[in-house]
N, C-alpha and C positions, 0 to 999 in steps of 0.2 A: 636477409631474414629480418622480419619486422620486429621492432622493439617489444619487450614483454609488457603486458598490461600491468599497471601498478597494483600491488596487493598490500593489504594491511600488514603492519609489522607484527611479528610474533611477540607474545607477552611473556614476562618472566614468571608467570604463575600458570597454573593449570586451569584457570577460569575459562570457560568456553565463551568465545566471542559470538555475538549475534550480528549477522550480515543482513543489511537492509537495502532494498532498491532505492533509487532516487525518488523523491517525493513529487510525483507528477510534474516534471519540469515544464512541460508544454503549457500547463495552466498559468505559469508565470512568465511566459515568453515575452520579451520586450518587442515593441512595434514602433512604427513611426508615430502613432498616436500616444503611445505610452513607452518612451525610450528607456526609462529606468523603472525596474520592478524590484520588489523585495519579498523575501520569504523567510519565515522563522521556523526553526525545528529544534526540538529538545532531544538530546541523546544521552543515554546512561553510559557509564563507563563500560568498556568492553563491547561497544557497538561500532559497527563500520557501515559506511555508505558505499555500496559497491561501485567499482570503477565505471565511469560513464563520461560522456562529453556533451557539449552544447554547441550550437551554431552561433552563439553570441558569447561575449566576454562576461566574466563574473568576478566579483570581489567577495571573498568569504572571510568571516572572522567570528569569534566567539565572545558574547557579552560576558559570560562567566565560564570558567573551566578552560582546559587546554586541549587543543585538537591537533592532529597531524594531517597535513594535506600532502598527498603523494602523487607524482606524475611518473612517467616511465623513466625519467632521467634524474629526478631529484625528490627530496622530501623536505617538508618545512614544518617545524614545530611552532605552533601559533598560540601564544598566551593572549589574554584579552586586549592588550595594547597593540597588537600587530594584526595584520590581515594579509591575505595572499591574493594577488591578481592572477587570474587564469585566463589566457587568451582563448578565443573561439577555436574549437576543434582540438583542444588539448585534453587527452584522456586523464582523468584524475579520480582519486579515491580519498575518502575522509575517514579518519579513525579517531574516535573519542578516547583520549588518554584518561579522562575522568568525566564525570557528569558535566555536560556543557549545554549552553544555549546558543545555537548557531544563528547567525544572520547572514543571508546571502543576497547580494545585490546583482541583478542581471542587467547588463548594459547593452543596448542595441549597437552602440559604437564606443570605442575607447574614449577616455576623457580628452584626448587630442590625437593628432595624426603622427605623433612621434614614434620612431622605430622601437623605442623601449617597451612599448605596449604589446609587441609581438612575442615577448618572452615573459615567463613567470617573474613576478616581482613581489617582494615583501615590503609592505608599507606600514608606517605608523598610523594608528587609528586615533584620531583626535577625539576629545569628548564630544565635539559638535557632530563629527561624522557618525559616531556611535549612536547618538540620540536621533539623528536624522534617519538612520537605517532602522532603528527600533520603531520610530513613528510611522515610517512608510510601510513597514511590514504590518503594523497594527491597522493602518488605513485600508489595506488590501481586503479586509473583511467587512468594510463599510462602504460599498459602492454608492455612487450618486454624483450629480453634477458638481456640487460643492467640493466633494472629496477629490474629484478629478482635477479641478483647478489647483487645489492644495497639493496634490500629488505632483503636478507639473513644477510648481515652485520648489518643493522639496527635492525633486529630481535634479533640477539645475544646481541647487546647492551641493548635493551629493557629488555631482560631476566635478564641481569646482574644488571641493575638499579632497577628493581622490587625486585630482591633478596637482594640488599643492602639497600632498602628503610626502614627507621625506622617505626616500628609499633606504632600506637597511641591507647590510651584507649578511644575509641569513640564508639558510638552505644548505642541505647536505647532498652532494652529487651521488647518484646511484649508477651502477654499471648495468650492462646488458648480459654479461657472462653469468650463467646461472650459479656457478660455485661462488664467485665473488659477490654476487648479489645476496646470496644466502648468508654469507659471512657478514656483509655490511648490515643487513637487517638484524642479525643477531647482536651485533655491537650496539646498534641503535636501541634495541630493546633492553639490553643489560650491559652498558658500556664498561662496567667495572668487574664483570664476571671473570675475565682473564687479564693478566698483566702483560703478556707477551704476544707477539704476532704468531709465534710458533704454536701456542695453545689454540688461538683462533683458527689458524690454518688446519690444525688437526681435526677440528670439528667438521670441516667440509672435505676432508680427505685429500688435502693438498699440502705441499711443503711451503714453508715460509718464503723460500726463494720464488716459487711459482706465484704465490699470492702477491709478492712485491712486484713481480713483472706485470701481473694483471692490473695492479693499481696504476702503474705507469702507462700501460697501453690503453686502458679503459677510461681512466679518470684524469690522466695527466698529472698525477701527484704521488707522493710517497704515502705509505700507510700512516706514518706519523702526522703528516699534514692533514690527511683526511680525518684522522681520529680527533684532531683538535676541533674540527667543525662539528663532529658528533658530540664531543664533550660540551661545546657551546650550546647545542640543542638541549642536552640534558640539563645544563645550568639554567637555561630559560625556564624549563619545567619546574625546577626547584625554586627559582626566584619567584615564579608565579604563586608559590605557596608561602611567600614572605620569609623564606629561610635566610638567616644572616649570611653575609659573604664568607665569614670564617667557616661556617657549617658547609656551605656549598663547596668551598675549596677542599675541605677535608673529605667530603663524600666523593669528590672527583679525583682524589689521590694526590693532591698538591700538598707539598710540605708546609706551605704557609699561604695566608691570604694574599701577601704581596707577590708571591710567585704566580698565583692565579690571576691577579690583577694585571701583571705584566703580560701574560698570555692573551688575555682578553683585549687589552689595548693594542698589542701587536697585531692581532688577527682582525679586529673590526675597526680599528682606528679611533676608538673612544674608550674611556675608562668604564669599569663595571657600574659605577654609580650612575652614569648616564645610560649605558646599554640596558641595564635592568631597571632603570628608574621608574618606568611606567608599568612594569609588570606587577 
């Protein structure tokens, strides 16, 4: 059975989401003459870009606002300081968590021939990379010989910046089992709605024992381990709004900021001050 097409996550409100098709991706297709292309797109909150794929790789991030990028096996919450690398042929969908300004870089080839580029990766977006992408997208509407030469130089710098960008341990794995996927998407939409696995399992008509077994079979982890990744994704969203660490810890159910700090450090290998520093 083929894996499910990624779908936008449900929202905790009754606001109706607007689903949009990709914005004429062939118009921005990279080529041997133009190996790096850029596209800009504004999305209001509660907007989704429908699941699709490209025959080239892409790097997507938001200049302002938080977006969620989902594939068939994982979802990534992306504040402005992060971006997601999507290899060629990977089906993906984009959900605007809030109003955002997307910038998408289309690459004819990965930044190098390393095997790491065959998988999704979350990378830091340096100030230089951000400005290069913004400028390249702006130049797309001003064709001409001078712009073409400029585009070539900017493209080389973009490839070098992506190649140099530190990789981050972000992303929440998603299952193929329909019941477990529905549960996981509900947790991602409202991570604090239920305190126990029993309550989450009841929502999808299963027992906690069955759900625990599915987590092991589908994702190779316990529910508690998976939930930590989901809480980190929510923490990124809160940090993007400049909420203090104590407030984030409290909203995620931690008794103290120090307990939350210990969880973040243990999970991603760095303290929150560094993990959230650029958000």
